C-alpha positions as CSV (number, residue, x, y, z in Angstrom):
1,M,-139.9,-198.5,-87.3
2,Q,-139.4,-195.0,-85.7
3,G,-140.8,-192.0,-87.6
4,P,-140.5,-188.4,-87.3
5,S,-140.8,-188.6,-83.6
6,E,-141.2,-191.2,-80.9
7,F,-145.2,-191.1,-81.5
8,G,-144.7,-190.9,-85.4
9,V,-144.2,-194.7,-86.0
10,V,-144.2,-195.6,-89.8
11,G,-143.7,-198.7,-91.7
12,D,-144.8,-202.5,-91.2
13,A,-143.5,-202.6,-87.6
14,L,-145.6,-204.7,-85.2
15,L,-145.8,-201.8,-82.8
16,K,-147.2,-199.2,-85.4
17,D,-150.8,-199.6,-84.1
18,W,-150.2,-200.1,-80.3
19,D,-151.5,-197.2,-78.5
20,R,-151.1,-196.8,-74.8
21,K,-152.6,-193.1,-74.5
22,D,-155.9,-194.1,-72.9
23,D,-153.9,-196.0,-70.1
24,L,-152.2,-192.9,-68.9
25,K,-155.0,-191.7,-66.9
26,K,-154.5,-194.9,-64.9
27,L,-151.1,-193.7,-63.7
28,K,-151.4,-192.6,-59.9
29,I,-147.8,-192.2,-59.1
30,P,-146.2,-188.7,-59.5
31,V,-144.9,-188.3,-63.1
32,L,-142.7,-185.5,-64.5
33,T,-142.6,-185.3,-68.2
34,I,-139.8,-182.9,-69.8
35,G,-139.9,-181.0,-73.0
36,G,-137.0,-179.4,-74.6
37,E,-138.0,-176.6,-77.1
38,H,-135.5,-178.2,-79.7
39,D,-136.2,-181.7,-79.4
40,T,-137.6,-183.9,-82.0
41,M,-140.3,-184.9,-79.8
42,D,-143.0,-182.2,-79.6
43,P,-142.7,-180.3,-76.2
44,K,-146.3,-179.8,-76.4
45,Q,-147.0,-183.6,-76.7
46,M,-144.9,-183.8,-73.4
47,E,-147.0,-181.2,-71.8
48,W,-150.4,-183.1,-73.0
49,M,-148.9,-186.4,-71.4
50,S,-148.4,-184.5,-67.9
51,N,-152.1,-183.5,-67.8
52,E,-153.4,-186.9,-68.7
53,V,-151.8,-188.9,-65.9
54,Q,-153.4,-188.1,-62.3
55,N,-150.2,-186.5,-60.6
56,G,-148.5,-185.5,-63.5
57,S,-146.3,-182.4,-63.7
58,Y,-144.6,-180.8,-66.7
59,L,-141.0,-179.2,-67.1
60,H,-140.3,-177.1,-70.2
61,C,-136.8,-176.5,-71.1
62,P,-136.4,-173.5,-73.4
63,N,-132.8,-174.1,-74.4
64,G,-133.0,-177.9,-74.3
65,S,-132.9,-180.5,-77.0
66,H,-133.5,-184.4,-76.3
67,W,-130.7,-183.9,-74.1
68,S,-131.6,-181.0,-71.8
69,M,-129.7,-182.2,-69.0
70,Y,-126.7,-181.1,-71.2
71,D,-127.6,-178.3,-72.9
72,D,-130.2,-176.7,-70.7
73,Q,-128.7,-177.9,-67.3
74,E,-130.0,-175.0,-65.1
75,N,-133.9,-175.3,-66.0
76,Y,-133.3,-179.1,-66.3
77,F,-132.0,-179.9,-62.8
78,N,-133.8,-177.0,-61.1
79,G,-136.8,-178.5,-62.5
80,V,-136.0,-182.1,-61.6
81,T,-134.8,-181.1,-58.1
82,G,-138.0,-179.2,-57.4
83,F,-140.1,-182.3,-58.4
84,I,-138.0,-184.5,-56.3
85,N,-138.2,-182.2,-53.3
86,A,-142.0,-181.7,-53.7
87,L,-142.8,-185.5,-53.4
88,P,-144.5,-186.7,-50.3
């Protein structure tokens, strides 16, 4: 079912044409999206998502992959901690 990334579904899967992007603007809660430079999921897509929600923040992990909490720990944990500490 999954194609080249989480947003590139291929094949005859039931969810292939299911698109929830227009619903992102409805999210009012604080949302943190995280993009790792070496992830198969494009960091620019994660940044875009953070701008679509009402209270979105984006964290870029320049040394990270899909497991940025392991391979870019300093950026990841500083960013997550900063996001949490900034919550009302």
